[in-house]
C-alpha positions as CSV (number, residue, x, y, z in Angstrom):
1,X,16.7,12.6,-23.0
2,X,20.1,11.1,-22.2
3,X,21.1,14.9,-22.0
4,X,19.6,15.3,-18.8
5,X,21.2,12.8,-17.0
6,X,18.1,10.9,-15.8
7,X,20.5,8.0,-14.0
8,X,21.5,10.8,-11.5
9,X,18.2,12.7,-11.3
10,X,15.7,12.6,-8.4
11,X,12.5,14.1,-8.7
12,X,12.0,16.8,-6.1
13,X,9.1,18.8,-4.7
14,X,10.8,21.8,-5.4
15,X,10.1,21.5,-9.3
16,X,7.1,21.8,-11.1
17,X,5.0,18.6,-10.7
18,X,5.1,16.4,-13.6
19,X,7.4,18.5,-15.6
20,X,9.1,16.8,-18.8
21,X,12.0,15.7,-16.8
22,X,10.0,13.9,-14.1
23,X,7.8,12.4,-16.9
24,X,10.9,10.9,-18.3
25,X,12.2,9.8,-15.2
26,X,9.1,7.7,-14.5
27,X,9.0,6.4,-18.2
28,X,12.5,5.3,-17.9
29,X,11.8,3.5,-14.5
30,X,8.4,2.1,-15.9
31,X,9.9,0.7,-19.2
32,X,13.1,-0.7,-17.2
33,X,10.7,-2.5,-14.6
34,X,8.8,-3.9,-17.8
35,X,11.9,-5.0,-19.3
36,X,13.0,-6.8,-16.2
37,X,9.8,-8.8,-15.7
38,X,9.7,-9.9,-19.7
39,X,13.4,-11.2,-19.0
40,X,12.5,-13.1,-16.1
41,X,9.6,-14.4,-18.1
42,X,12.3,-16.1,-20.5
43,X,13.8,-17.9,-17.7
44,X,10.2,-19.1,-16.2
45,X,9.7,-20.6,-19.8
46,X,13.2,-22.4,-19.7
47,X,12.4,-23.8,-16.2
48,X,9.1,-25.0,-17.1
49,X,10.5,-26.7,-20.1
50,X,12.6,-28.9,-18.2
51,X,11.2,-32.4,-17.4
52,X,10.4,-33.4,-13.9
53,X,9.1,-36.6,-14.8
54,X,12.5,-38.2,-15.0
55,X,13.2,-37.4,-11.2
56,X,13.3,-41.0,-9.7
57,X,12.5,-39.8,-6.3
58,X,8.9,-39.0,-5.7
59,X,9.3,-36.2,-3.0
60,X,11.8,-34.7,-5.7
61,X,9.2,-34.6,-8.3
62,X,6.5,-33.4,-6.2
63,X,9.0,-30.6,-4.9
64,X,9.8,-29.6,-8.6
65,X,6.3,-29.4,-9.5
66,X,5.2,-27.4,-6.5
67,X,8.1,-24.9,-7.6
68,X,6.9,-24.6,-11.1
69,X,3.2,-24.0,-9.9
70,X,4.7,-21.0,-7.6
71,X,6.6,-19.7,-10.4
72,X,3.4,-19.5,-12.6
73,X,1.4,-17.9,-10.0
74,X,4.0,-15.5,-9.6
75,X,4.4,-14.9,-13.6
76,X,0.7,-14.3,-13.7
77,X,0.8,-11.5,-11.1
78,X,3.6,-10.1,-13.0
79,X,1.6,-10.3,-16.3
80,X,-1.2,-8.2,-14.5
81,X,1.6,-5.8,-13.5
82,X,2.7,-5.3,-17.0
83,X,-1.0,-4.2,-17.9
84,X,-0.4,-1.6,-14.9
85,X,2.7,-0.6,-16.3
86,X,1.6,-0.2,-19.8
87,X,-1.5,2.0,-18.4
88,X,0.9,4.0,-16.3
89,X,2.9,4.7,-19.8
90,X,-0.3,5.4,-21.4
91,X,-1.1,7.9,-18.6
92,X,2.3,9.7,-19.1
93,X,1.5,10.1,-23.0
94,X,-2.0,11.6,-22.1
95,X,-0.4,13.8,-19.6
96,X,-2.5,12.4,-16.6
97,X,0.2,10.4,-15.1
98,X,0.9,11.5,-11.4
99,X,-2.9,12.7,-10.8
100,X,-5.2,11.0,-8.6
101,X,-8.1,9.1,-10.6
102,X,-10.5,10.1,-7.8
103,X,-9.5,13.7,-6.8
104,X,-7.4,14.9,-9.8
105,X,-4.8,16.1,-7.0
106,X,-1.3,15.2,-7.5
107,X,0.1,11.9,-6.2
108,X,3.1,12.9,-4.0
109,X,6.6,12.0,-5.8
110,X,7.3,9.7,-2.8
111,X,4.3,7.5,-3.6
112,X,5.0,7.4,-7.1
113,X,8.7,6.3,-6.6
114,X,7.7,3.6,-4.4
115,X,4.7,2.3,-6.5
116,X,5.2,4.3,-10.0
117,X,1.6,2.5,-11.2
118,X,0.0,4.4,-8.5
119,X,-3.7,5.8,-9.7
120,X,-4.6,7.1,-6.4
121,X,-3.4,9.5,-3.7
122,X,-2.4,7.9,-0.4
123,X,-5.4,9.5,1.3
124,X,-7.8,8.3,-1.4
125,X,-6.0,4.8,-1.5
126,X,-6.6,4.6,2.3
127,X,-10.2,5.6,1.9
128,X,-10.8,3.1,-1.0
129,X,-9.2,0.3,1.6
130,X,-11.5,1.4,4.4
131,X,-14.4,1.2,2.1
132,X,-13.4,-2.1,0.8
133,X,-12.9,-3.6,4.4
134,X,-16.3,-2.4,5.4
135,X,-17.7,-3.9,2.3
136,X,-16.2,-7.1,3.1
137,X,-17.1,-7.3,6.9
138,X,-20.9,-6.9,5.9
């Protein structure tokens, strides 16, 4: 869909919600995000393959191991994010992307631009978080 010039395109509330151009825009953003994450994974693999046991100073070795553990936790969060990205891409294919799972109402374009994997409208997300806090406090 290069003829739509998606690189310069910004979704607008003035157009039909989730028209083909908006769907292509969000698909491109999601696929690029996924590609960036997968590219980062390759560098993590290279970093983890470096042997830190040959560091002479125990503090340096501990610091290196701590860095690797942090990187693994970050990659685990990103692995979970990839599954959310894949789910969002499936919703685009199914025609349900951009609509709240709870209410069926459109999710605002600004929210989707900020969080392309969103499945709840801002109002539904706030209700969900309030309910979660209440349950946690009990």
